[in-house]
GUTIKOL-380820 format. One record per residue: x, y, z of N, C-alpha, C in turn. Coordinates in steps of 0.02 Angstrom, whole numbers, plus 50000, padded with zeros to 5 digits. Example, Ala and Ser with C-alpha at 12.3 -4.5 7.8 and 13.67 -1.06 7.14 Angstrom:
<sites>
506604971650390506154977550390506604983550390 506424988850354506844994750357506455000250394 
</sites>
This chain:
<sites>
500514994150004499905001049997500385007650014 500285011849966500735017749929500575020850021 501075025850027501195030050096500265035450106 500205032850154499385039250160499005034750147 499125026150109498355022850103498005025250048 497455024350048496615026450001496185028150048 495635031050022495005032150066494385031150015 493965027250042493405027650009493375020249955 493795017349963493995009749903494455004049928 494545001849907494504992849968494994991249867 495704989049887495974984849864495804977649852 495834974949804495504969149787496094963549798 496584964149788497074960349807496994957249868 496754961749935496764961349997496324961750019 495744957450045495174958650070495194961750132 494844964550177494944968550234494634963650299 495084967050357494854963150401494204963650435 494164961250476493364961450504493264966750559 492794971050561492784974950619492744971450690 492914976350740492854972550808492114970850804 491824967250860491344964850863490784972550918 490034971050890489584978450901489744979650966 489724986150976489984989551061490524989151081 490824986151062491574985451051492004992751047 492254996751096492845000551050493624997951044 494155001851037494624999351027494914997851096 495384995051113495604990351175496214995951174 496574997751253497025003151265497545001051211 497744994351219498444991151186498394992451126 497934993651083497774995651004497695001251009 497495006751040497585012951033498195017051036 498845011051086499135013251086499875012451034 499585007251002499775004150940499805007950869 499015012250873498815015750817498925021350828 498825025950752498775033850757498055036250784 498305042050802497515045550817497165048850757 496605049650764496165049850724496375057450666 496745062250702496805067050665497515065450638 498095062950662498505060450627498385054450566 497825051550567497615047850502497405052450467 496885055450495496595062450415497235066150392 497785067450429498335072150407498605066050358 498695061250335499255057050298498645056450229 498055058850227497665057650152497705063750140 497525064850070497635069950031496955072350037 497135080450020496255082049992495855078449940 496215077649878495835074049834495275067649863 495815063649898495455059849920494945059749979 495095062550006494575065150057494015066950011 494045071549983493525075349925493075068349903 493575063849859493205059749829492905055449887 493005052249953492665047249995491975052850003 492045058950020491405062150037491015061549974 491375061049931490745061349860490585054449865 490695050149863490785042849860490185042449898 490075042949968489745040550017489025048150012 489285050849991488585055749961488245061150040 488875061250079488915065850135488615061450198 488685056550199488475051850247488935052150296 488705051050360489335052950413490015044950415 490495045950386491105042450391491305039550468 491485033350446491955031350498492555028550464 493115029450500493825030250467494025020650505 494125014750452494165009350483495175008350466 495225006350531496185003050512496144997550493 496254993750438496074986450424496694983850407 497244979050433497764976050397497604971950367 498094972150312498114968650266498804964850249 498444956250223499004952550216499654955250176 499414958750141500104960650088500594967750095 500454971150133500664975350158501074976550227 501594970350218501914967250280502374972550297 502784974450382503064977750388503624972450393 504274977350398504654975050406504704968050483 504364971650525504494966750598503734963950579 503564964050528503074957550521502314957850531 502314965150564501524968550585501074971150512 500724973550526500394976250432500234983950461 500424984450407500094992050409499494993450403 499164999050420498535001350414498255001150322 497555000850329497285002850270496785006950290 496665013050263496335018750296495565017550242 494885018450281494435016050217493795020650264 493545026350213493115028650238492515026550217 492055026150259491285021550244490725023250261 490205023150254489675026350290489645023550374 489165026150398489245024150469488655018950459 488765011850520488325006750508487645007550544 487355004250520486515005950535486284999150568 486784993650528486324986850570487104981050581 487144980050656487754974150659487244967450690 487274964250655487094956950673487564952450709 487414952650782487894949250832487674942950855 487964937350856487664931750890488624927950941 488074925850990488734924351043488534917751096 488954914051076488874906451113488344902051100 488284902951023487924898651005487954890951018 487474886251036487684879251053486894875551039 487074869050997486424867350987486624859050979 486184856551015486444846551037485814844051010 485904839650983485254835050944485414827350981 484874821051005485204816751015485014810750955 485504807550953485814802650916485414795650936 484904792950874484404788250885485084781350932 484754776850987484914770150999485194765150935 485504763550946486064760750892486174752650923 486064751150973486014744150991485444743551074 485234738251063484614735551107484964731251159 485534726851146485834720451184486604725651214 486414730551262486854731851300486764731051395 487374731851399487484729551482486954735851505 486884736751572486474741851612486984748751605 487534746851633488154749751644488364752851575 488554748551518488644752451459488174755651429 487494756251441486854759551423487154768451455 487184768151525487304773151563487754777451541 488184773351526488984776051495488894780651430 488424777151407488374777051313487884785851317 487524786651372486884791751363487364796151323 488024798951346488244807551358488554807051257 488604801051249488804799351170488294800451111 487534797951148487004798051111486894805851094 487104811151120487044817651120487504819951069 487454823751014487894824650978487834831550986 488444839050973488314842550975488454845150899 488044849850887488114852950797488614858450807 488224863650862488564869050863488864870250933 489354872750939489624874051021490234880251034 489624882951060490074891251081490104895951022 489954896550929489964902250911489834906350913 490424912350919490144919150902490204922550850 490124929550827490194934050790489914936450786 489954941950711489474945150711489514946350615 488914949750600489074951450522488594958850521 488764962050470488714970850470488544972750393 488164976250401487634977750324488264981350296 488034977050217488774981550182489164977350161 489254971450193489814965950215489414958150183 489854952850178489674946650172489944944350215 489704940750272489884933450300489634926950279 490394924650267490354915550237490514912450287 490204906650295490274902650341490484896950298 491224893850329491464888750293491564883450331 491714873650303492054869950348491894863950288 492004858450303491924853050251491014848550255 490984845250251490344843150244490014840150329 489644841650353489544842250434489834844050489 490144850150459490384856850502490064858950555 489374859250542488864864950542488684869750521 488794870250451488534877050408487894876850429 487474874050374486784872850378486464875950427 486834872350509486454872850558486504879550594 486984882450570487184890850598486734894250559 486674894850514486374897650464485604896450493 485304891450500484784889750542484624893250587 485154893850621485224896050693485144903150707 485404906550650485564912950633484824916950631 484564912350575483844912950549483054911750587 483204909450652482934908250687482384901350661 482814897350629482514892750601482604884550654 482694885250706482714881550768482384882350809 482074878950857481864880250903482084882250968 481774890050996482034894351030482384888751085 481984883551118482144881551197482874874451182 482664873851113483234868651072484174873051084 484074880951069484644885151072485044890351112 485504887051140485774891551191486324896751163 486404902451197486674907251135485954913951159 486574918951116485944921751098486104926451027 485754928750995485824932250922485444940050927 485644945750933485524951350932485704955750886 485124960250854485134964950786485164973750827 485834975250820486064982750839485964982150945 486114976850951486004974851045485284972651054 485014971251027484144967751042484064961351018 483764958551046483834952051042483364950450990 483474944750940483104944850873482524939650879 483004932750911482484926150906481784925950958 482084930550992481364932951032480614932851005 480794939750955480264940650914480234937850833 480034933350850479924927650794479714932150718 479254935250736478874937150685479334944150644 479524948750692480034955650667480614949850642 480774945850635481464941750629481244940250525 480724938050533480214935750469480104940750419 480064945550433479854952050402480614955750384 480934957950408481514959650393482214954450375 482034948450348482384945050335482104937750266 482764938150251482404932150198482834927650204 482644920350161483054913550192483054910850121 483694910650102483714905850021484064898250040 483674894550012483654887350036484424884649975 484754878649992485094878349957484754874349888 484274870549873483974869549834483534875549787 483544874649722483234878049707482384876249675 481984878349734481284876949735480864881449710 480794878949621480274884549579479994880349531 479334884749531478894881049450479124879849407 479334875449360479614875249297479194878549246 478704878149243478394880749182478314888849184 478334891149252478334899149231479144902649212 478824908849179479764910549163479924916249206 480514917249196481104921349271480644926749292 480264930249220479994938149249479314934349281 479014932249256478194929049288478244928149376 479264922849371479084920549443479334925949488 479614932149458480034937149503479334939949535 478604940949457477904946349485477714942149519 477714936049536477114932749569477534934149658 478124933749656478474934149706478144940849739 478464947249692478134954049707477504953949735 477154950949701476404952249718476254947549788 476604942949797476654940649865476964945949932 477474946849914477774951549972477754958849962 477514961149909477484969449897476564969949932 476624974849966475674975249978475314980349911 474694978349924474274982649864474294989249862 474604992449919474644999849896475055000349873 475664997949846476064999249775475574995149720 475755000849678475504999949621475664995949571 475194992449528475534987949487476184989849450 476314996749391476694999149386477454998349426 477175002149484477925001649507478104992249541 477644987949566477754982749567478134979949494 477834980049457478234979549385478954983149373 479214988449423479524991849401480224988249448 479974988449495480584984449558480714976149538 480224974349489480384967949458480934965949403 480834972149346481374974149306482064976149353 481924982049398482704983149416482874976749465 482584970949478482844966149517483024961049457 482864959349395483074956449352483494961549308 483794966449310484344971649296484984968749362 484824968449424485164967749466485594961749470 485134956849453485524947649450485504948949394 485634951549352485784948549271485534945049234 484814944949239484254941049192483984942349143 484214948849118483854951749075483804948049010 484354944448998484354940948939483674932648939 483664931149002483214927349014482494926249043 482324933649044481754936349087481034931749054 481054929648992480584927448956480564919448955 481254918548998481234909648984481024906149024 480764900849021480334897049067481034893749121 480814892249175481354889949226481434883749205 481264878349174481264873849172481444866349203 481404859449189481594855549238482024850149205 482104842249212482324837249214481964836049136 481364838549126480894838149059480914841348999 481054848049038480954853048982481654858748982 481914861048936482394863348938482214870948966 482644873849013482544880949045483074884349038 483144887849077483924893149110484204889249139 484824891149152485354888049161485674886549236 486054883649266485924884049345486234888549383 486494892149365486784899649378486194903649370 485744905249328485194909749313484614906849379 484644899049354484094897349429484274898849503 484854898049515485144900349550485014907549604 485004912349532484834920749549484234922349562 483924916849493483074918249518482794914449587 483174911849607482824908349684483044913449738 483704915949722483854921749772483394927749754 483324929449706482734937049689482184935749709 481664928949708481094927249755481074928849824 481724928549867481844930549911481884937649931 482224940749884482384949249906482204953849869 481404951649853480904955849822480794960849838 480544960149917480604966349963481064970149989 481704968849953482414970949992482304970150068 482484965150063482474963550159483304966950183 483144967650257483704970050281484284963850290 484244960550308484554954250327484434946950287 484964942750247484964938650192485354933950214 485104926050216485274919650249485314916650164 485914913450158485944909450115486204902150127 486064896050108486234887850137486534888950054 487114888350058487614886250015487424888049939 487294894749920487114897849856487454896149798 487924895549805488394892249752488544883449707 488064879849780488284872449782487954870549722 488304866249659488084863549610488284867249532 488544873449561488834877949484489634877349484 489564880149414490264879649398490654887049405 491204887049405491814890849455491464900149420 491114900549347490874905849318490184908149348 489894904049370489144903549359489294907249451 489584902749496489604905049575489904911249576 490294912549533490674919949535490064925349512 489734924449488489094926949475488574929649511 488444923049550487954923449609488264927249667 488824925849685489104929449744489154936449732 489434939349680489164947649638488704949349643 488334947849615487554947849650487574949349719 487664946049762487564944649840488014951349857 488424953149838488964959349847488554964049842 488254965149772487864969749784487294971049815 486934965449832486584967049882486744970849940 487274968549968487694967750028487694976650018 488024978649960488074987449969487634988049955 487014987249951486244989949953486024993150010 486354988050061486084989450118486174985150174 486024978350144485874971750180486454971050215 486294964750253486804959750299486694954850271 487264949550245487204946550210487734939050233 487284934050244487734929350290487564923250231 488014919150222488144913850182488464906650208 488344903150180488714897450171488944895950129 489614892150102490084890450049490444884950075 490524880350014490814874050049491574876950011 491684879749960492434879149929492564884549903 492494890749911492594897549870493114897949815 493194900249770493814899249719494124907949742 494784909349725495094913449721494674919149717 494404920549660494204925649643493404927349689 492994923449713492574923049746492874924649821 493214923049838493574925349904493754932349917 493814937049847494144942749862493434944849874 492894942749860492294946949870491944946949938 492074942149982492024940250049492464945750095 491794947950155492334951850175492394949250264 492094944450282492244940250340492094931050333 492564927250370492504921450348492344919050425 491874913450428492014909650490491984902550459 492694899750488492854891150455492654887650524 492214883450523491974878850563492294872250566 492324866750616492434861050622492264858350673 491664853150651491294850050699490924854250743 490714858950731490134864250766490554869650797 491454868650802491784873850833492214877250792 492314886050804492694889450757493254888450769 493534888950673494274887650690494544892450659 494194896750635494424904650630493944910050609 494034914250632493634921650610493764927050616 493584930750556494124936450520494114936350448 494394942550439494424942050355494824937750309 494784935950241495144933750201496044934050224 495824941950223496784942650240497094942650271 496834940650335496964937050405497114928750397 497004926750340496994919750333497854916550338 498464921350307498964921150288499314921850365 499254927750380499714928150452499274922250517 498694919950508498344915150539498864908250537 498884906350476499164900450478499884899450495 500194906650475500784905850467501074904850560 500924909750594500814908950664500734901650696 500174897450664499974892150702500484886850674 501054885450628501374883650594501074880750535 500784882850494500524880250429500594885250389 501104887150368501194892350320500604891350254 500214896750245500204895950159500674897050088 500754892350049501034891750006501094899149958 501404898849918501394905749875500754904549825 500554907449819499944906549743499364900249772 499224898949814498804892849812498204899249859 497604896849856497164897749877496884897249944 497004904549992497014903050080496224898050106 495784898250070495254894350074495414888550075 495534885850021495644879050001496074876750041 496634880050067497234878350104496994874650164 496544881750186496274880550274495874874950274 495344873850210494904868450230495424863050236 495824860950191496374855050181496634853950265 496894859750307497154857950331496704856750388 496224858950380495704858450447495314848950411 495504849550386495064840650365495804836250379 496364836950384496874833950402496924834850503 496594838050529496664839450561496304835850610 495674835250575495104830550591495244823350590 495534821750535495734814350546496404812050605 496524815850626497034813250662496704811550759 497104809050805496774807650836496424814550889 496914820050894496894826450952496334830750894 496204828250822495724834250796495814840950802 495454843550809495614852150797495564852950856 495624850250901495804855050967496244860150972 496674859250952497504863650953497254871250905 496984866950861496814873950808496094877850830 495814874850893495194878750896495424883250955 495964883050999496274885051053496634889851042 496944887250968497374896150931497014901250922 496284898650875495904903450881495614906950921 495564903950968495444908451028495814915351047 496364910851049496794916151083497094920951017 497004920150960497174922550903496804929450907 495964929550942495614931150926495534938750974 496064936751028496264941151090496634946351064 497164944250990497514948450979497374953550958 497674960350953497384967950910497344968850860 497744964650821498014965450746497674960950727 497104956650739497004951150721496044952850692 495894958850726495234959550732495514968150691 495144969150645495034978150607494894982850673 495104986650676494994993550751494594998750712 494165002050708493885005950717494045013150754 494215018150731494485024850771493985027150782 493315026150749492615030450774492105025150814 491655025450823491215020150841491225015450795 491415010050812491335003650791490474998550806 490125002050830489674999850858488995002650781 488404999650788487925003550757487845009750775 487765014850725487645021950737486915021450789 486425018150770485605018650778485565014150814 484855013850842484385009350881484025005350825 483864999350833483694994650792482904998150758 482534999950797481835005150773482175009750720 482635013750753482795019650721483085017050648 483395010850652483725010150593483285007550545 482915001150554482344999850508481995006150485 481865011450536481485016450509481825019150452 482495020750456482905025550404483015019250340 482975014250350483245009050297482345008150250 481905007750293481125008450249481285015350208 481305022750233481485027550212481895028050147 482425022850142482925022150105482825018050034 482095015250053481875009649998481815001350023 482145001850082482294993550091481594992650130 481334984150130480924982150159480434986750125 480334984550069479724989349992479164988350018 478844995150040478124997050051477754999350004 477065000950021476825006249987476775012750026 476915016150065477015020650103477385028750076 477845024950018478245031750008478855030950041 479275031250015480065029950024480165037050064 479985044450061480475049650087480125053350154 479595049950167479145052750257479455050450298 479875051950323480205046650391479705045750447 479075051450445478815049950506478435041350481 478295041250421477735036450389478375031150400 478875031050390479295024650392479455022950454 479485027850498479705025650583478855021250619 478355024650568477755019850605477715014050578 477985012550536478195004650487478445003950513 478975004350548479555000050569479124996850626 478855003850689478685000650743478174996150729 477814996150688477014991050691477284989050617 477664982850600477664979950554477184973750532 476864974250482476254971050454476444963650461 476124956850502476404950650467476324949250400 475804953250361475804948650288475754955650249 475964954850192476034960850149475314962650113 474774958050100474304958550071473704954950106 472934956950098472484953550129472324947050129 471904941450149471974936850130471654934850059 471274937650032470794938049974471314937949914 471834945349921472364945649872472844938549866 473024937349922473334932249922473034925749877 472434923949905471964919249874472054920549797 471994926749764471914927649686472724927249658 473224928649700473724928149653473864920449653 473894916349719473944910849709473554905349659 473114907949649472544905449586472694906549534 473044911849520473264914149450474054910649426 474384909849479474894907949485474884899949442 474444895549485474184888949482473834887249410 473194891149396473154890349334473614891449276 474004898149276474634897649235475144891849225 475214888849275475674882949286475154877049260 474734877149281474324871649250474094871549179 473984877249151473794878249074474404875349040 475044878149072475544876349035475784867349033 475484864749067475574857249069474874854249047 474444853748986473904850348983473914843948975 474494841948981474334834148970474194829949031 474174834449103474184831449148473424830749171 473024836049128472084834149135471994830549078 472304829149042472044825648975472164816548997 472834815549026472814810149044472324808049095 472084812649143471774810249184471044810249164 470714816049123470104815249075469974807549028 470634806049015470734797948963470314794048997 470644794149064470664786749093469884788949130 469594794749126468744793849161468424792249094 468694792749035468364791348982468354784548947 469074781448946468994773948965468784772649001 468714772849053468294769549111467634767649109 467154776249073466504776149068466404774049009 466924770448960466554768748882466594761948912 466964758048945467224751348957466504749949004 466314754049063465734752449110464944753049050 464954758249017464384760548970464214753348901 464924750148884464764745648859464694738448896 464874737748940464884731148993464164730649011 463904736949030463364737849060462804739149001 462624739748936462474742648895461444741048896 461214746148915460434745548903460254738648969 460224739649011459984734249048459584737049053 459054729349088458454728549081458114728649148 457524728649155457134730849214456894723249240 457444718349240457364710449275457784711549342 457734704649378458074703949444458914703249427 459044701849350459874702349327459984708449322 459634711149278459754720049278459694724449340 459484720749388459564726249466460304723149490 460204718649490461004713749521461674718049472 461614720049404461904721649361461874729549371 461544731849400461464740349423461674741349475 461714736749520462254736449575462854737149585 463124731849534464044732949517464124739549472 463584740749424463774749549390464004752649440 463404755049502463624759149542464104759149580 464184752949607464884750849652465344753949607 465414749849561466164751549523466184757649484 465604762749488465794768449454465704773849506 465474773549563465544776149628466224777349647 466604771949662467184769849657467674772349630 467524772649563468054775149514468194784049519 467654787149548467944794549552468174795049592 468414789049649468734790649714469534789749690 469494783049664470014779049632470574785649571 470174788349535470504791949490470624800149516 470344801049595470724806749614471284806549646 471724800149626472394801249655472814803449655 472694807349582473354809449537473204816649576 472964818549652473064825049669473514824149724 473654816849736474164815349789474924820749772 475304819649707475814821349707475734829749700 475504831449683475174842849675475604842549743 475374843049799475654846749864476344842449874 476634836449874477174833449896477594836249829 477454837549763477864840749741478084849349755 477594851149791477734861849784477684859749879 477734853149927477734855149991478444858250024 478874859949970479434862449993479464871549958 479194871449910478984878749882478624881749920 478004878849966477704880050005477954881450069 478404877750087478734879050146479214884650143 479554885150084480094892050077479694898050076 478974898150069478574904750038478074907850099 478044901250153477614904350198478154904450283 478744902650261479424903250306479284910950323 479254915050270479544923450279478814925050280 478314923050285477664927150262477364926850211 477674924250162477404926550106476584927350079 476264922850108475524921750103475324916250177 474464917750204474214914550248474214906450217 474214902550258474154893950249473224894950235 472884897650275472264898350250472124897850172 472564904850145472534906650099472704899350013 473194898050047473504892250013472984884550000 472864884150078472214879250049471634881050020 471394888850018470634889249983471174889449920 471394891349892471784891949818471844886049776 472014881949826472184873649828471374871349803 470774871249837470224869549837469934873449767 470164879249765469754884349686470154880449632 470764879949610470964875449574470784870349531 470744865749604470534858849581469924859049557 469284862949574468844862549579468544860849493 468924865949434468394866449387468814862349338 469154858249346469084852349315468714845349322 468784845649390468094839149409467424842749377 467034847549359466534847249317466804844549262 467144845449217467244843749161467564835049170 467654832249218467644826849231467164822849235 466704823949265465934822649298465574822049230 465664824549200465214828949139465374824149090 466054821849090465984817149024465944809049070 465974810549127465694803749144464984802649138 464634806749155463914805549145463514805549101 463844811149052463664808248976463644802348956 464164799548951464384793748926464054786748962 463884785249011463684782449045462824782649062 462704788649078461844788749098461474784549039 461334788448985460914785148940461354777748904 461964778348898461954771648872462014766248924 461834765049002461584760849044460874758149050 460554766449031459824764349034459444767749093 459784771949133459724773949210459104778249200 458534778949242458114783149239458084789649286 457464791749267457464798149297457364804649248 457464803249196457524807549140458184814549161 457604819949136458324825649142458364824649213 457974826849254458074826349335458434821149349 458534815049336458804808549348459484811549322 459784813549245460454815549247460704821949270 460304826349297460734831149349461054828849397 460294825649436460614823549503461144818549491 461184813249442461704808849436462504811149415 462344818349380462954823949385463264825449441 462644828749459463024832649531463224827349590 462934821049601463394814849641463784813549629 464204812949551464724811549518465154817149539 464924823849553465284829049537465674829249623 465254827749666465164827349735465624823149753 465654815649709466084809449736466794813949720 466834815149662467704819549663467574824349687 467414829149711467624834149765467774831349823 467354825349848467634822749909468294816949910 468304814049845468954811549833469414816149839 469304820649806469904826649791470124828549858 469744829549894469934832549954470284827050009 470154820650006470284815750051470874815350021 471204816249946471884812249924472274820449951 472044824749941472424830849960472614832650040 472144830550056472294828950159472734823850172 472754817550139473304811450139474094815750118 473884820550042474434822350022475054825850114 474754830950147474954833650182474884829250261 474924824250250475044819150307475584814050291 475604812550219476144809650210476554808950158 477194810150170477824812550140478154810550076 477734805050062478154801549993477504800749944 477694800749880477114799349856476894791549839 477364788249827477404779849828476914776649898 477174778649960476854778650003475904782850005 476064785949972475474791149985474954785849949 475084782649889474674780849847474394773149877 474944769849925474814764249953474294763649994 474344770750035473814772550090473094773750064 473344778950005472514779849938472214772049935 472554769049910472194762349883471944757449930 472244756649981472014754550034471384754750078 471594762050087471024765150123470414764250094 470224766950004469734767849963469614760249950 469894754149960469844747249966469214746850029 469514750350073468954747450147468314752150142 468494757350110467784759850095467304758350049 467574754249997467034751049963466844743049980 467394742050038467104734550085466554739050113 466454742850163466114744050213465234749150167 465334747850104465244753450057464214752150069 464184747450070463334744350088463374737950021 463944738249972463884732949901464144726149906 464394725149962464434718049986464324715950023 464194720450072463854717150139463234724750153 462624722050148462164727650178462194729950235 461954736050248462124739250314461684735450357 461274731550352460804727950410461364722850440 461864719350396462224713950402462814715050418 463094719450422463784725250455463744721450522 464424718250547464264717850629464384724550650 464064724150698463794728250739464564732150764 465244729550774465784731650795466284735350736 465884736250680466104737250622465654744550578 465194744950626464634746950583464824755250577 465404759150617465604764450654466044767150566 466294760250547466634760750487466184761450434 465774759850424465144758750377464874768450356 464834772150431464744778050420465294781850405 465754777850407466414783450400466584784150307 466374778650274466464775250232466134781750184 466574783250131466724789250069466094786350016 466164778750007465894779549932465064776549982 464894774950037464274771950052463824779250027 463974784950031463494790150031463174791349948 463864791849902463534793149824463514784149812 463454779549825463184773249795462424773049834 462304775249881461664775449916461114779849884 461644788349870461064791949844460994789149760 461224786349715461184784449634460834778049659 460834775449697460324769249722459704771849720 459604777549765458864779049765458964784049687 459254785549668458914792849607458654785749550 458984779049556458694775349493458064771349536 458064769049598457554764449592456804767149646 457104773649668456534776849690456474784049637 456564783149585456344789149541455534788349520 455424780649515454654779849486454524773949545 454234775449574454074769749637453624764649593 453234765249536452734761549516453274755249458 453854759349458454144754049415454364747149407 454204741549378454074734749413454944730849396 455234728449443455724725349412455744716949422 455244715249439455244707049438454374705649453 454384701449384453514699449391453424692349358 452754690549409452494683849390453144678749407 453334673049366453834669349364454554672549364 454704676149364455364681249353455534678649438 455124679349487455314676349559455674670249573 455694666449542455964658949525456424658249493 456934666249464457464665149431457984663449503 458444660049457459094657749514458954652449562 458264649449555458134644049612458024639949564 458184633649618457824624949570457134625549510 456644628149553456064629149508456104633949449 456804638949439456964642249372457074637249318 457234629749330457354627449263457054622349249 456204623049290455624620449268455424624049200 455264620249158454594622649102454144630049128 454224634149106453884639649110453034638749116 452814633049077452034631449090452004627849173 452404625649196452474623149249452714628549317 452914630749304453074639149354452544642749346 451974643449289451374647049301450824642349342 450874637349340450554632549376450504633249461 451204632149459451334635849534451194641049568 451234646449522451094653449539450514654149539 449914650849508449424648049504449234645749581 449414642649586449284637449658449564642849720 449854644449720450174651449770449594655349774 449414657949722448894663349737448264662749774 448164655749773447544651249765447434651749854 448064648449871448244645749932448344652649985 448604657349944448784662949973448184668549966 447544666949924446904670949927447394676849908 447834676549863448064684349849448054681449758 447574688049738447634688949641448064690649606 448744686549591449154689149549449524683049508 449674686849442449664680949385450494681149358 450554679249306451534679349262451564687049271 450974691549259451064698549248451194702049302 450924700449358450844704249427451474706249432 451414711749483452534716749500452414712049546 453024709749565453074706649636453514710549683 454304711649625454604719449651454754723749629 454454731149664454664738849636455174740749680 455424747349650456064752349657456084751849769 455574753749776455534754849840455464748049889 455244742249866455504735949892456344734749884 456694735449828457364735549811457514740149850 457424743849888457914749649923457844747349994 457174743450009457294741550058457664735550089 457554731750047458134723850034458764725150055 459054731150017459694732750007459834739050077 459574741050125459544743150190460074750350151 459554754050114459884759250085459394765150098 458884765250138458424769550143458554774750208 459064773450253459194778850324459354783850308 459574786450233459674793350191459254794150154 459124800350137458844801450056459344806450026 459004803549962459764804649907460104812349932 459734818749932459954823149936460324824249996 460064820750046460424820250100461074818050108 461194813750061462084809450023462284812649993 461974817249965462324822049914462634826049973 462104831350003462594835250061463204833150101 462974826250131463624823350165464174821750124 463904820150050464854819450030465124825450011 464644831849977464974836549981465434840550043 465164838050094465354841550162466104835450171 466124830750160466634827150179467054832250119 466954833650074467494833850028467904843350061 467464846150097467654850850126467944848850201 467694845250254467994842350297468684840050301 468744837250207469474835850226470014840150192 469734845350189470214850950155470384855550222 469784857650258469974857550343470484854750358 470464849150371470894842550397471644845650355 471624847250298472424847850253472634856050282 472004859650301472534865150327472854863250392 472374858550431472664857450497473334855850487 473544850150444473944848050437474614854250397 474594858550388474964862450350474894867850417 474614869350478474884870550547475294868150573 475054861850561475564857550618476224854750576 475944852850538476754847350492476954852050462 477084859850446477444861950400477884870250448 478064866550487478534870850541479064870050529 479504877150511480124877650479480604879250530 480524874450572481144875750633481344868850645 481994866750667482154860950687481954860450761 481984854850797481844852950841482444854850904 
</sites>
């Protein structure tokens, strides 16, 4: 570094060292070893001072003394680098974070003494006394080998670990942050390691829907579009704005572009704190560099950026401000990238010239982890290193945040952070917004509207899914129509109607199983979006039902139109209308049942197994195989829980109760299926006449023996009317969606235990 240093700029060859912890000033030893503020200012040229003032737009400047690895003095100490930068508004400090989990038992055949000694061994510590801080305008990178605790630390800072399981504290500008989970969710964003996106939406559509979720209705549509366009430019996605995201079966954007879209949907509202879990994982060197470059721009816009990264390249290392190396949950290095060389030199493992310091550090940590002593010596050395004055940057001015938390949030909102519709220039409005941050940006009905539009857009671009389901229903209806073609009014025709109704109604439920993968595929997208209050769970439940309903209408109409007249069912136009409604209600109940199961069962294969088994039980107890009056008393409760019972009973009453005078058994037809049925018809007539005389009842071969109401009574389907069965079926559909909502509340918490 030239004499006098530089003000307002940072050399790319020597990343800066980390400033001291929030609220701490310079130690006496440090002050004696450093120059006074007047001396520092005297060494700067007027031109550099003017440049610094211009670059910071007149804001309050803090002069930091930052030792660099390239400007070493003859005595081994580092010459200070002078940097003028705006006063800090946000400092996220974490102190002594400790988190442990219990291991599952691995053996059941141990002595009592061994089990007692193994109790402590079954507890694994994932974080062990981790401390540090992250500052506005900087990137804090958490590094370490697989299993070092990187993702766990990010989850702990982001409030994704239950508070009672996590020891230690996380504070923003000196105020505890984890105790107010609502505030943390509003001012922060969390980017997961996996790219969880809808494959059939374009980049611009994906970001626009995110804007409609996270930005309030008070912001006009034109301003939301402007925000999206600005974000597209910030992320470097202008060329891919109209390209679909894509998946394994459809070509879309590249891996690096997909990752930047994932970041974009979480920063659409310009959060104050951004957490990222390995954002460069799976990317090539150039794509990874571009992603981190975007993160650097986000940090310089006034955000605190904290990310985990596996193995940064040398170029990426130059973009990082602070490094936190972990080994099995413990800190082995915390400081600036430029401090790695003196750190490992003093530890006795100097970094060779030309080698990536981060890769060398990770390799050294892995080697130590493979030894019997592990990294204990390096952990102890790191603790001692942190106490040295030049191991940390020394701020001559105030090193802590210049404002309280609410003042800082108010100022950030006034400057355009946490995008809202209140207007950026009114600080009083911003202050009010800071003290009363809305949990959700939009009312529930606006969320439902956006969710519904997004789902319809995604569904419209995958028509093959609906066409396959429609084809299944049409083929099934065609087979049933041709097998049960024009059933007659005989005892055999009656039994065949029973079979048609049972198979037809159960078909509605089995073909609804296609709804099972819908939420299972969207589950992690839903978890990511609701983790920071993009929308309410109730809004998602309602939207899911709205989107699912229109296809059910078309499926019901197709099945009814193909089978009703072909089979020869009774009732005319009214019978056709009711048959359509009960088929639609069956689809509705089946869809609700499968949707509820998708919220309970985490895997598609397990879900299909459960659906098939449960629907088989429903069919068994529906009243088709065993009538209600013949079901054992200890199983009768399952009969009333059977979803198939109610539509089956409804269509039975629609068919046999439509015309009470319609006859299904006349004269000698009563002998069908008995030994007398093999006798000549004349003999059967003589027997019938003899029965008439002996019983003194006037009937002959043309007399009606069994009418529709008699069949209903014989099948024990008279406990509820057909409209009562219809409304019960509809109610089942609503009930299952309420249960689905409850599973979302109970089973989709975004926190570790």
